[in-house]
Backbone bond lengths (Angstrom), bond angles and torsions (degrees), N, CA, C in turn:
res aa  C-N    CA-C-N  psi(-1)  N-CA   C-N-CA  omega(-1)  CA-C   N-CA-C  phi
1 M - - - 1.433 - - 1.524 109.42 -
2 N 1.305 119.11 63.50 1.461 120.85 -178.90 1.515 113.16 -78.12
3 N 1.329 117.09 -46.82 1.460 119.90 -177.49 1.514 110.70 -111.94
4 I 1.320 114.80 126.28 1.454 123.02 179.84 1.518 106.22 -118.72
5 Q 1.310 116.95 136.86 1.457 119.55 175.79 1.517 108.84 -145.12
6 G 1.323 115.42 130.55 1.453 119.96 179.24 1.504 112.35 -174.95
7 K 1.304 114.03 -175.95 1.456 122.81 -179.40 1.527 109.96 -79.48
8 A 1.324 116.12 142.00 1.461 121.67 176.22 1.525 109.83 -86.39
9 W 1.317 115.14 131.71 1.459 123.16 173.41 1.526 106.45 -111.14
10 K 1.300 117.18 113.74 1.463 121.98 -171.26 1.530 111.34 -94.66
11 F 1.334 114.50 132.72 1.459 122.93 175.96 1.525 108.00 -132.22
12 G 1.319 116.93 160.97 1.456 121.64 -175.70 1.518 114.48 -88.29
13 D 1.323 114.51 -159.63 1.464 122.79 179.67 1.526 110.97 -75.17
14 D 1.320 114.77 155.83 1.465 122.88 169.80 1.529 114.29 56.23
15 V 1.321 116.82 40.05 1.469 120.17 174.21 1.525 106.66 -71.94
16 D 1.335 115.63 113.61 1.465 118.00 -175.84 1.531 111.63 -91.11
17 T 1.312 114.45 169.51 1.465 119.52 -175.35 1.521 111.81 -65.11
18 D 1.331 117.98 -23.56 1.456 119.73 176.92 1.527 111.04 -73.56
19 A 1.317 118.17 -28.35 1.461 121.07 173.93 1.533 110.08 -74.89
20 I 1.325 116.68 -33.37 1.466 121.14 179.84 1.521 110.38 -70.01
21 I 1.323 117.26 -49.70 1.465 121.96 175.14 1.532 107.20 -142.35
22 P 1.325 116.76 102.61 1.457 120.77 -176.60 1.529 112.73 -55.81
23 A 1.331 114.96 143.90 1.468 121.74 -176.50 1.526 112.44 -56.83
24 R 1.328 117.87 -27.81 1.466 119.85 -178.34 1.529 112.84 -65.45
25 Y 1.337 117.06 -11.56 1.467 120.69 179.40 1.526 112.91 -107.83
26 L 1.312 117.28 11.10 1.462 120.46 -176.50 1.520 113.83 -85.44
27 N 1.322 117.05 15.97 1.459 119.89 176.45 1.528 111.78 -82.49
28 T 1.321 116.39 5.82 1.462 121.90 177.04 1.520 109.70 -140.93
29 S 1.311 116.44 156.11 1.459 120.03 169.67 1.520 110.54 -119.47
30 D 1.323 116.11 14.26 1.457 121.23 177.98 1.536 109.35 -70.91
31 P 1.338 117.25 117.07 1.469 119.85 -177.21 1.528 114.03 -54.99
32 E 1.320 118.19 -40.34 1.473 120.03 -179.22 1.522 111.92 -64.89
33 E 1.311 116.52 -37.36 1.464 120.58 178.45 1.529 110.14 -70.77
34 L 1.335 117.67 -43.64 1.464 121.49 178.72 1.536 110.91 -61.60
35 A 1.321 116.88 -37.47 1.465 121.41 -178.21 1.527 111.97 -58.07
36 K 1.315 117.67 -33.42 1.467 121.89 -178.40 1.525 112.73 -61.33
37 Y 1.346 116.34 -24.27 1.458 120.72 -174.33 1.526 113.32 -115.69
38 C 1.322 116.96 9.38 1.461 121.55 -178.07 1.530 110.50 -60.17
39 M 1.314 116.45 128.08 1.472 125.56 177.27 1.530 113.05 62.09
40 E 1.315 117.53 18.45 1.459 121.98 -174.68 1.537 113.69 -55.73
41 D 1.321 116.92 -42.11 1.467 118.65 -178.41 1.527 112.75 -79.24
42 A 1.310 117.54 -22.38 1.471 121.50 178.35 1.528 111.43 -85.52
43 D 1.331 116.52 -36.46 1.461 122.22 -179.01 1.529 108.33 -149.94
44 P 1.341 116.82 90.33 1.463 119.00 -179.77 1.533 110.51 -55.18
45 G 1.314 115.33 133.24 1.467 119.90 -179.70 1.512 113.66 88.68
46 F 1.332 118.00 -2.45 1.471 121.32 -179.20 1.525 111.13 -51.29
47 A 1.313 116.74 -46.36 1.467 120.95 -175.69 1.527 112.15 -62.42
48 R 1.315 117.54 -28.02 1.474 120.56 178.44 1.525 112.11 -84.53
49 K 1.335 116.96 -22.52 1.465 121.17 -175.91 1.522 113.92 -93.78
50 V 1.328 117.27 -31.25 1.462 121.71 -175.47 1.530 110.21 -68.91
51 K 1.309 116.23 147.49 1.470 122.57 178.48 1.526 109.13 -115.35
52 V 1.311 116.03 153.42 1.460 121.16 176.79 1.517 109.06 -56.79
53 G 1.328 116.28 130.70 1.460 121.78 -179.42 1.518 113.68 97.15
54 D 1.326 117.66 -8.22 1.463 119.84 178.71 1.526 110.32 -68.32
55 I 1.322 115.05 167.94 1.457 122.32 -171.50 1.529 109.06 -131.38
56 I 1.317 116.43 135.04 1.460 120.55 171.78 1.522 107.49 -91.79
57 V 1.328 116.13 130.63 1.463 122.94 174.42 1.518 105.56 -118.52
58 A 1.321 116.11 120.00 1.457 119.80 -172.66 1.521 111.63 -131.27
59 G 1.315 114.09 173.60 1.455 121.26 176.38 1.517 111.09 -84.52
60 K 1.312 114.99 -167.11 1.476 121.46 -175.13 1.527 111.86 -67.16
61 N 1.327 114.62 155.92 1.462 123.58 172.75 1.524 113.23 62.69
62 F 1.333 117.05 36.59 1.459 120.70 179.23 1.528 109.49 -64.68
63 G 1.324 116.36 136.23 1.459 121.20 177.24 1.512 114.33 84.91
64 C 1.334 117.45 19.26 1.460 119.67 177.85 1.534 109.17 -70.49
65 G 1.303 115.96 172.28 1.458 119.99 179.52 1.510 111.19 103.06
66 S 1.311 115.95 -146.34 1.464 120.11 -175.75 1.527 111.21 -71.32
67 S 1.310 114.79 158.53 1.467 120.27 -173.71 1.526 111.76 -92.51
68 R 1.309 117.19 55.84 1.458 120.14 -178.40 1.521 111.77 -90.55
69 E 1.315 115.73 127.31 1.467 120.53 175.36 1.524 111.26 -68.36
70 H 1.322 116.50 -16.86 1.462 120.59 179.58 1.532 111.47 -57.81
71 A 1.335 117.63 -31.02 1.466 120.75 -175.90 1.534 112.10 -63.57
72 P 1.343 120.28 -57.33 1.462 117.67 177.98 1.529 112.87 -67.22
73 I 1.326 117.76 -28.89 1.471 120.15 176.73 1.528 109.73 -62.90
74 A 1.341 116.99 -44.72 1.466 121.13 179.34 1.524 111.46 -63.07
75 I 1.330 116.70 -43.23 1.468 120.74 179.90 1.531 110.40 -61.51
76 K 1.304 116.05 -47.82 1.467 120.28 -179.52 1.533 110.72 -65.14
77 A 1.331 116.82 -42.28 1.460 120.73 -177.05 1.524 113.04 -67.69
78 V 1.343 117.79 -29.28 1.460 120.16 179.42 1.535 111.19 -74.37
79 G 1.340 116.56 -13.62 1.461 120.39 176.39 1.509 115.11 115.24
80 V 1.327 118.14 -4.67 1.462 121.33 178.75 1.527 108.38 -70.59
81 D 1.328 116.13 128.47 1.464 120.94 -177.70 1.523 113.88 -93.43
82 C 1.331 117.35 -17.57 1.462 119.39 -176.40 1.523 109.62 -160.20
83 V 1.323 115.34 147.38 1.457 122.13 171.10 1.522 106.80 -118.67
84 V 1.328 115.83 129.49 1.465 122.42 177.82 1.523 107.44 -114.11
85 A 1.320 116.51 129.10 1.471 121.86 178.44 1.529 108.12 -155.29
86 P 1.337 117.41 160.78 1.464 119.20 176.99 1.528 111.53 -66.38
87 T 1.343 116.03 -39.38 1.465 121.74 179.34 1.520 109.28 -147.93
88 F 1.326 114.41 156.05 1.459 122.13 177.37 1.515 108.44 -125.08
89 A 1.330 115.90 147.67 1.461 119.05 170.83 1.523 106.47 -59.60
90 R 1.322 117.14 139.45 1.471 121.26 -172.13 1.525 112.63 -60.26
91 I 1.321 118.85 -41.00 1.467 119.36 -179.01 1.529 110.18 -69.24
92 F 1.331 118.04 -36.85 1.465 120.25 176.55 1.524 109.65 -64.96
93 Y 1.331 116.26 -41.00 1.465 121.33 178.76 1.531 109.79 -53.32
94 R 1.310 116.03 -50.55 1.463 119.62 -177.90 1.530 111.47 -69.82
95 N 1.326 117.19 -41.60 1.464 119.84 178.41 1.528 111.94 -61.98
96 A 1.325 116.81 -35.31 1.466 120.11 178.72 1.527 110.48 -61.36
97 F 1.304 116.84 -49.64 1.466 119.57 179.69 1.526 111.25 -66.53
98 N 1.331 116.59 -38.29 1.470 119.68 178.94 1.527 112.34 -62.10
99 T 1.331 117.20 -28.59 1.457 120.88 179.87 1.532 112.71 -98.83
100 G 1.330 116.94 -0.42 1.458 120.84 176.58 1.516 114.97 86.57
101 L 1.334 118.21 19.17 1.464 122.08 178.62 1.525 109.35 -94.97
102 L 1.321 116.90 122.18 1.461 121.66 177.03 1.520 110.03 -72.02
103 I 1.328 116.15 130.06 1.455 122.07 171.46 1.525 107.51 -129.29
104 L 1.319 115.54 141.27 1.459 120.84 -179.30 1.521 109.55 -129.04
105 E 1.315 115.65 137.23 1.460 121.34 178.49 1.524 110.25 -98.03
106 S 1.342 115.28 119.10 1.457 121.36 175.68 1.519 108.86 -158.16
107 A 1.329 115.89 105.41 1.463 120.85 178.24 1.528 110.49 -63.91
108 E 1.335 116.79 -37.83 1.467 120.89 -178.05 1.524 111.36 -65.42
109 A 1.330 116.97 -46.34 1.471 120.51 179.39 1.519 110.57 -64.23
110 S 1.321 115.75 -42.41 1.458 120.49 -179.62 1.530 111.52 -59.85
111 A 1.309 116.61 -40.83 1.464 120.96 -178.52 1.527 112.30 -73.80
112 A 1.330 117.53 -35.32 1.466 120.75 -170.10 1.529 114.76 -91.74
113 I 1.304 117.99 -30.93 1.473 120.19 -175.70 1.521 109.74 -76.24
114 A 1.317 116.06 126.74 1.464 121.92 -178.71 1.531 110.41 -92.70
115 D 1.318 114.65 154.46 1.454 121.53 176.18 1.523 109.90 -56.05
116 G 1.318 116.50 130.15 1.454 121.43 177.97 1.513 115.12 91.60
117 N 1.338 117.68 -11.54 1.465 119.69 178.59 1.520 110.18 -65.31
118 E 1.310 115.60 150.85 1.464 121.89 175.17 1.525 107.36 -85.82
119 V 1.339 115.72 128.11 1.452 121.46 -174.54 1.522 109.72 -126.58
120 S 1.332 115.22 142.84 1.463 122.67 175.90 1.524 108.05 -122.19
121 I 1.328 115.48 137.14 1.466 120.34 -179.55 1.516 109.14 -131.70
122 D 1.319 115.86 132.49 1.460 121.40 170.18 1.522 105.57 -96.08
123 S 1.315 116.76 107.21 1.461 120.41 -173.87 1.520 112.74 -68.60
124 T 1.313 117.48 -21.52 1.456 120.62 179.42 1.522 111.79 -76.77
125 T 1.318 116.70 -43.27 1.470 120.46 -176.81 1.527 113.07 -95.88
126 G 1.333 117.30 -18.90 1.458 120.46 -176.46 1.517 113.33 80.35
127 M 1.333 117.23 13.76 1.463 120.60 178.63 1.529 109.11 -78.36
128 I 1.319 115.79 125.81 1.460 123.08 179.90 1.517 107.63 -112.21
129 K 1.329 116.69 126.29 1.466 120.89 178.86 1.520 109.01 -120.25
130 D 1.330 115.01 125.11 1.458 121.04 172.63 1.529 105.27 -87.52
131 L 1.314 116.28 99.68 1.461 120.96 -175.24 1.526 111.84 -67.79
132 T 1.317 117.38 -23.40 1.463 121.46 179.32 1.525 111.05 -73.55
133 S 1.325 116.71 -45.09 1.472 120.23 -177.18 1.525 113.25 -94.93
134 G 1.342 116.63 -18.73 1.460 120.78 -177.22 1.527 113.69 86.33
135 L 1.319 117.88 0.21 1.464 121.13 -179.54 1.523 111.04 -79.45
136 E 1.353 114.83 150.33 1.463 121.07 178.06 1.525 109.12 -127.22
137 F 1.332 114.24 147.50 1.457 121.03 -177.62 1.518 109.32 -138.77
138 Q 1.310 116.35 143.66 1.460 121.48 175.37 1.525 108.63 -103.95
139 A 1.318 116.66 113.49 1.463 120.91 177.63 1.516 109.96 -77.85
140 R 1.313 114.87 160.42 1.459 120.31 174.37 1.533 107.40 -60.60
141 P 1.329 117.88 131.55 1.462 119.95 -177.01 1.534 112.42 -63.24
142 V 1.327 115.41 145.10 1.463 121.39 175.06 1.529 106.96 -79.31
143 P 1.331 117.85 128.03 1.469 119.32 178.50 1.535 111.19 -57.13
144 D 1.327 116.43 147.47 1.462 121.66 -175.54 1.524 113.39 -53.61
145 F 1.337 117.13 -45.10 1.464 118.78 -177.66 1.522 111.45 -66.95
146 M 1.333 117.96 -30.45 1.466 121.38 176.58 1.532 109.96 -74.16
147 Q 1.331 116.76 -34.50 1.452 120.59 177.03 1.528 110.38 -63.35
148 K 1.328 116.82 -36.15 1.469 120.48 177.18 1.527 111.09 -63.25
149 L 1.326 116.61 -39.23 1.466 119.59 176.17 1.524 110.53 -61.02
150 L 1.337 116.66 -44.58 1.460 120.77 178.48 1.522 111.40 -62.42
151 D 1.325 116.06 -45.91 1.467 121.00 -178.90 1.522 111.86 -59.18
152 D 1.339 115.89 -33.66 1.459 120.92 -178.36 1.527 113.06 -89.15
153 G 1.326 117.72 -4.89 1.458 120.54 178.18 1.513 114.77 92.90
154 G 1.321 117.77 11.71 1.455 121.78 178.82 1.517 111.87 124.03
155 L 1.324 115.24 175.47 1.457 121.50 -173.99 1.530 113.50 -63.31
156 I 1.318 117.85 -46.42 1.474 120.05 -177.93 1.519 110.91 -63.35
157 Q 1.322 116.79 -45.44 1.460 120.06 178.79 1.528 111.03 -65.25
158 H 1.320 116.30 -35.12 1.463 121.00 178.31 1.525 110.13 -61.65
159 W 1.330 117.43 -46.62 1.467 120.40 -179.83 1.517 111.89 -69.55
160 R 1.334 117.24 -35.95 1.474 119.62 175.39 1.524 110.03 -59.38
161 K 1.308 115.62 -45.21 1.465 120.74 179.56 1.522 110.79 -61.01
162 R 1.321 116.36 -45.39 1.480 120.07 -179.65 1.530 111.13 -63.87
163 L 1.311 117.52 -39.23 1.467 120.78 179.35 1.530 111.58 -67.61
164 M 1.330 115.96 -35.15 1.469 119.82 178.62 1.528 111.59 -69.88
165 E 1.331 116.58 -26.53 1.467 120.68 179.80 1.509 112.38 -73.21
166 K 1.337 117.03 -18.99 1.482 120.82 -176.46 1.499 111.04 -83.75
């Protein structure tokens, strides 16, 4: 997943995990079922409007609240390939990588990219390009060991791969 390109879906600061996947839908961990309700309370109909490859651009502290893995699973399952924000709640940060969801930290990109803009991301370098405005941003690099988790599709797949190599 080196090059990602899609529409930006803009959200504000402090989007908590209950806004990402409301607690009333946590009776399942099936990604396809969770995807139907992704961001429902923040943007009703989001799951029907988003396209595979789209990108969430949010404000600070994205993913705050409870430590549910359902949140990054729902985002990934609905088709979003990356979330860009200035900061992420620490537990969401780790859950995102554990589930194979790319997240990039860039306050500049978060502030400048408008809702609906076409965005391109190089997941290897962290270069974010707002194709609509022509602006470019360098996100904080993903640490190598976290990049390996992403490349393998998440923590469980990463360990399966390592065990198969032995």
